[in-house]
N, C-alpha and C positions, 0 to 999 in steps of 0.2 A: 564465123561471123566476120564481117568486113570492118577492120579497124575498130574493134568492138568498144573499147573504153572511150575512144574519141567520138565514135558515132553516138553513143549514149549521151555524152556531154553536149554534142551539137543538137541532138534531139530535144534535150531538156532545157537548153539555154539558147534561144533563137539568135542572140547576139554573137554566138560562136559559129553559126552556120556559114559555110563557104569560106571559112578562115583557116589559115595555116595554124594548126593547134597541136600542142604536145601535152599529153597527160603524164604527169610526173616531171621531175626536174624543176628548174626555176630560172627566171630571167637574169639572175646574177651569175649564172653559169655553173651553179652547184647542182649535184644530183644527176639522175639518169632518166632518160625518156622511157616511159613504159609502153606507150602507144602513140603513134603520130597519125593525124588525119590524112586523107588522101591529098588534100591541098598542100600539106607539109611534105608529104613523100615526093611530090614533084620536084622539090628542092634537094632531095637526097636525105631528108631526115628519117631516121629509122629507130625501131625499138632497140633498147640497150645502148643507145648512143649517149655520150655525155651532153649535158645541156650546153656546155661551152662550144662543142663541135657543132651541135644543132644550130646554135645562133650564128655561127660562122657561115653555115650553108643557107640559113634563112633568117636574116636579121629582124624581120617583122613577125617572127614566130610568137604565138601566144602560149602561155603555160597555165595549166589548171591542176589542182591537186586531185589525186585519184579518190573516188568514192566507192570503195570495194563493197560495202554493204549494198549499195544500189546495183552494182554489177552482178553480185550474187543473186539478188532478187530477180533481175532480168534473166539471168541464166536459168533460174527455176521456171520462169514463164516460158522460156524457149523449150526446155525439156518437157514441159507439160504438153506443148504442141507436138513434140516428137512422139510422145506416148499415145497420141491418137492413131499413129500409123504403125508403131512397132513397140514391143517391150524389150527388144534387144538393143540397148543403148550403152555404149562404152565412152564415157567422158574422157577427153584428153586434157582438158583445161576448162576454164570458165566459158571459153568462146569456141570450143571445138569438140566434136564427138563423132564416133563411128556409129552408124545405124545399119543393122542387118534387117532388110525388109523381105527376106524370103517368105516369112509368114506375113501375108498381106492382110492386116487387120480390117481394112476398109474394102478389100476386094477390088482395088483399082486396077491391078493386073499389069502394071508397068512401073519399074523402079524410077524411070525418068519422070513419069507423071507424078509419082509420090514426091520426088524431089521438088518438082514445080509447085505442088500443093503446099509443101512445107515452107518454101521460100515465100509464097504468096501470103500464107498465114502470118509469118513473121513480119512481113512488110505491113500488112493491113492492120494487124492487132497490136504490134509493138513499135511500128514506125522505124524499123531497122532493116538493113539488107544483109543477106547471107549468100555465100557462094557454095555450090555443091559439086562434088565429084561422084560419078556413078560408074562402077565397074564390078569386076568379078571377085576382087579381094581387097583387103584393107590397104595394101601398099599402093596399088594402082589408083584406088579411089582417093587416097590422100594426095597423090601427085595431081590428079585431075581437079581436086578442089581448089588448088592454088593456081591452076593454069589460066583461068580467065577472070581474075579479080578486076573490078568489084561487081557484085550482083551477077556472078557468072554461074553457068551450069555446063559442065563438060562430061560427056559420056564417052567412055573408052570401052568398046565391046571386045569380045574375045578375038575376033579376026584382026583388030587394029592394034592390039597390045604390043606385039613385037616391033612393028614398024614405028609406032609412037615412041617406044623406049630407045630404039636405035638412033633416032634423030634428036633425042632430048639432050640438051647441054648437061654436062656432068654435074654442074653445081645446082641443077634443078631437081636432082634426085633427092627424095626424102631420106635423111640419114647421112648425107654427104655434107659435112660442114666445110667452112671456109679453108681450114688448114688442110683437110683431106683433099679437097678439090684442087688446091694448089699443088699438092704432091702428085695427084693424078695427072695434072696438066704437064708437070715436069717429066712424066713418063710417056707423054704423047697421048694421053687419054683426055679428049675434049668432049666426046659424046658417048652415048650408050653403045654405039656400034664399035667404037674403039675399045671400050671396056670389055666387050664380049670376046675379044681376041685373046684374053688372058685366061688361063686355066684356073680352076678352084685352088689348086695347090700354090700356084704363083701368087694369087691374091692373098691367101692366108700367110704366105711367107713375107709379103710386103706390108700387110695391114693387120696381121694377127687375126683374132676371132672375127673381126669385122669383115675380113676378106671373104668368108663363107657367105655372109649376108649380102655383100656386093655381087658375088657370083650369081646368087639366086634372084636378087632384085632386078638385075638387068634382063633377066629372062621372064620377068613377070610372075615369078613363083612365090606365093605367100599363102601358107595353109593356116595361119593364125585365125582362130574364131573371134567374133566380137564377144567380149566378156563384160556383161553388165555390172558385175561386182568386182572391179579391179581392186587388188589389195593395196591399201595405203601403207607405204613403208615408213613414212615419216610425216610429221606435221611441224611446221615452223613459222616463225614470224620475225621480221627484221625491220629496222627503221634507219633511214639516212637522214642526218640532221642538217638543218640549214646552216648552223654554225658549229664548227668542230668543237667537240667536248674536250676540256683540258683537265678538269678535276676528276679524280676517281669517284668522289662522292656523287658528282653529276652522272657519271656513267652507271654507277650502281642504282641510282634512282631510275634511270631510263630502263635498265635491265629488269627492275622490279615491275615496271609498267608492262614491259613485253611479256613477262611471266604471267601477269594477270590476264592479258589478252590471249596468251597461249592456253591458259586454263579454260577459257570460254570455247576456244576452238576444239580442244580435246573433249569437252563436255558435249559439244554439238555433234561430234563424230563418235561419241561413246568409246573413246580410246584411253588407254593408260599404258605408259611405256617405261622401260628401264634405263635407256641411254639418253643422256642430255648432252647436247653439243652447243658450245658457245662460239659464235663467230664475231671477230673484231676486224674491221677494216680501218686502217689508219689514214691520216690526211694525205700521205704520199701514195695512196691506193694499194699499198701492200696489205695483205690480210693474213690472219692466222685463225685456226680453229682448234678447239680443245674439247675433248669428250670424256665423259665418265659414265660407266655402267654400274647401276646399283643392283643390289640383291632383290630389291623390292620394286613394285610398280608404282609409278608416280603419275598423278593427274591434277594435283592442286598447285596453285601458284606458290604457296609457301614451301612445299617440298621441292619444287623445281628450282626456286630461287636459292634455296640452301645449296643445291648442287652447283648452281651458276656462280655463287660467291666463291666456292672452293676453286672452281676452274679459273675464275678471274684472278684470284690471288696468285695463281701459278704463272700467269702471263706477265711478260716483261713490259710494264706500262710506263716506266720512268721517262719523263719528259716527252711523252708521245701524245699527239692529238688524235682523237677518234672521230671519224665521219659516219661510221655505220656500226650498229650492233645487231646481233641476231641470236635467237635461241630456238633450237630444234629438239624435238623428242622423238625417239624411234625405239625399235625392239618392243613392239606392242604385244600385249597379252595374247591376243587372238592369233598372231603370227607364231608366237612361241608354242601355243597350244596345238597349232597345226603340225609343227615339227614333232611334238611329242606323240601325236596320233598317227604320224606317217612313218612307218618303220624304215622306209628308204632314206629318210632324212636324219635318222638317229645316229649318234656317234657313240660307240661303245669303247 
């Protein structure tokens, strides 16, 4: 989806259309931008940017609070459109998914035409735009989907893959983050063509396990199937506060609220887990995490909060102000059950 959260807000509130908009953050400079509209992106405003920095780049930027319940509902509507064309859908997030259209449910006969039909349905039925990438595997399709934003459709066929990747700037490769891109550039790697000059062993030596991935990605090699039922490894919730919390009682009250919200998420996913992780970000942006694994599976706010209190008591909170709190639960029952049923994963 194109600037998903911001596009939903502009669709639902006409006064925000054609305006530089940030979802998340605040005009007083606190918080972080979750999504920026394309009007804001022209000024250099980006996701995960602090509100203060975003305002420096775009002084007339408007802010709105995220409405995650609405975004999830729209996401469900989008996936219902996907299911008209294929049952092989692997969500990556609320606004992105892989689709395998090898089994053509409507007999359209062309992946490009299927992508066009999906984009048209999203626009006509939901009033939103999406960009699509069409290719022979997940890695190339992902790169293609980002190539012509917004409302784009990019097809990279088998005969074009090598030439396309050779000329692609290294920081446009999916999986190459900012730090890795800078390291590659310091090695003289600016495009895929230059990356291909390195052997697999050289890349592994310089980048660890990621080196193997880089070696194959620049050759367009990706055998991963689209997995409709991706394993959820953790479920969490966090909140950034408009005013730093100073009193421990305030913090525990907010943590209790987070545990109650987390219980609802676990219920919706039919999950229960053994490991609780507490995240605390302080006013100076430093952060800590503390985890505890229980012998028993937890899925109620009361049980999770009991673990959180114990973790909180072990954190050094003296004279510290808190801007963010988060609680995550992992080590789910079904994942543990899979390990028990898979002899190759057992430890004796």
